[in-house]
N, C-alpha and C positions, 0 to 999 in steps of 0.2 A: 591338913593341908601344909605343908612346907612354901614358905616365901623367901626366897634369895634376891637380895639387892645388890648388884656388880656397877659400883660405882668408880667412873675414872676422872677423880679429880685428885690434887694435891692438896684442895682446904677441904680439909676435914670440919671444919666449921662452918665452910661456904653454902650458899646457898642450895646446891644440888646435891652436896651431903645433908644436909637438915631436911631437906624435900624427900629425901628417901628415908629417913629415919622416921619423920612422922608418918607415911606410909606403915613402915613396920609398926610403929606406934601402934597404931589402929588395927593392924593384923595381928596384931599379940594378945589387943584388948576383945577380939572379937573370938581367940581360943586358939589360932593359927601358930604354930611353929616359925620362928623368925632369925635370919643371919643376915649381916650384911657383911660384903666386902670391898675392901677398897685396893683397888689395881696397886697401888702404891705401894704396898707390904707384902709384894710379892715380887720374884725374879721370874720375869717372862723374858723371852728372848724374840728377838724378831724372828715371823716368816722370811724365808729367803729364797722361796721358790723353787725349789730344789728336785722337789715330787717325789721323794727318797722315801716320803710317806705312802706313795702309790705300790710301790714296791715293797716296803718292811712291815705296812700295815697300821704304822704310826710314826709321830715324830722323831726327828736324828735328837733332838734338844730332850733331856732329862732335866726338867727345871720345873718351877712351880706351877705352868699350866694346867698340867694333866691333875692336880689335888683340886683345882678350881672347878676345872671341867665336871670332873666327878660329883661336886653340887648341885652343877645344872642339870645332871641326867635327876640327881635325885629330889630333883626341886619341882614344885606343882605349879608355881606362878615365879618369874624372875621381872625383877625390876631393872631398866637398865639406865644408869644416871651420869649424863656426861655435859657440861659446859658445851657452848657452840664456840671455836676456835675455827676462825677462819672459813668461815663455812660450811663447816662437818665436825664430828665429835671428835675430842680429844684424842691426840696421840697415841696414847696408852689403851683408850678404847678401841680404837681402829688395830693394833697390833692384834688386842685380845679377838676381834672377829676375826682376822685375820690366820692366826693359829687355828680357829675352827679346820679350816681345810685338811690338815694332818690327824683329826680326832671326830670329826663329827659329819665327814662329807664322804660319798661313795667317789672312789675314784680309780677307773683302769689302770692295770700295773703297767700299762705301756703309756701311760700321760707323759711321762718325762722325754722321750724321742716322737710326741707327735708332729712336731716341725719337720722333724728330716723325712718324714713318709712321705711317701709316691700318693699319687691322687686316690688313688680306689685303694688303697689300706688305711688313707686318711680318712677318706670315705664312711669307709666299713665300723671304722674306730669311732666316728662322733657320732653315727648312727645308735651304736650300741651302747655308746657311752650316754648320749641323752636320753636312752630309756631308762636305764639305770641312775643317773643324775640327781643327786640332790642330798639331803641327812638321812641318817639310817632310821627304819622305821620306830625305834625305838625313844626317839627324840618328838616326833610326830605330835601334833594337838598341843605341846606345852601353851602355858599362858604368860603372857609380857605385857610389859607396862612400862612408858615411855618417862626418864623426866629429863627437863634439859631446860637449863636457865642459859639466857642472853640477857649481856648489860646493854646494849644498842636497844632504843626506845621502842616500842610500838607505834609507827607502821614501819618504822624504818626498819624493823629487823624483818619482817616478812617480806617487805616491798624488795629490799636489798637482794631479798632470795637466799642468802645465809641460813636463817632458820628452817625453812621447810625441807633446803639439801640437809642438814643434821638430822631432822626425823625421819628423812628419805633415808638415809643409811641404818638407821637403825631399823628403818622397815624392812631394809632389801636382806641385814642381818635375820632378824625374826623369818621373813617370808621363805629365806635358803634351809632354815632349820623346820619348814614348814608349821610355824607358830600362829598364833593366834594376838592378833595385839587385841588388849580387853580394854586399855585406858592411858590418858596421857597428862602429865601433869608439868606444863609449862609457863616459866615466869618470864618475863621482859620488861625493862624498864620502862619508868615512866618519866615524863616530862611536864605532868600536872602537879600540884600540889593538893590539890584533892585528893589524891588517889597515891597519896604517901603511908596507906594502911593496907596497900598492896601485899607488902611480903607477908604481913600478919596472917590476909587473906586465902593468898599461897596456900599457908602452911594449914592452913584449916583445910582445905580442898584437898588436900594430901593427906589429912590424917581421916576424912571421909574418906577419900577411896580406897585406904587401906581397910579402912571398917566394914567397907562392901565387897569386899573380897570374900569370894565361895567357891 
């Protein structure tokens, strides 16, 4: 089984990176093939919503996204790792999600002109599109794990709504690909001295999560 970690943080020695590495360490010891990708090491242009991919069948950009997407296609388990920034995943992770529109999702070839259509044409296009909308079948059923870190202490991390929204963004991505969420490893800071070993415990939890992959 191939396990791929896609990491969206510049801090390669930070919590998110190390949590993902621990999961891969456990998976590797369990006999699985593992790989980690840090999105900051690649050139990935921003999706501009031009819908050229609907007509061409692929994105107009010829950059590093396709090489990463190929690894997504080939993997059985994908780990998504991101810090929580302003109540969402990091910008580079969100852009990574956006770029799937041109590679992973069905699009009617007239999608770009949808806003210009008359009512009946728009309804027909919408009904047809909704029957076929979603990820291409060969992507269905892939397993995903979520890794998130936030420095705001619990329970503020949850009461603020920022951490739940970050997780929700990842779940939407997984849902759009018709994947299956099999686990979460989430770190929040703490105000209490007696929990100073929390980082050590979260690393152990990540390692065990990797060991349990099957």
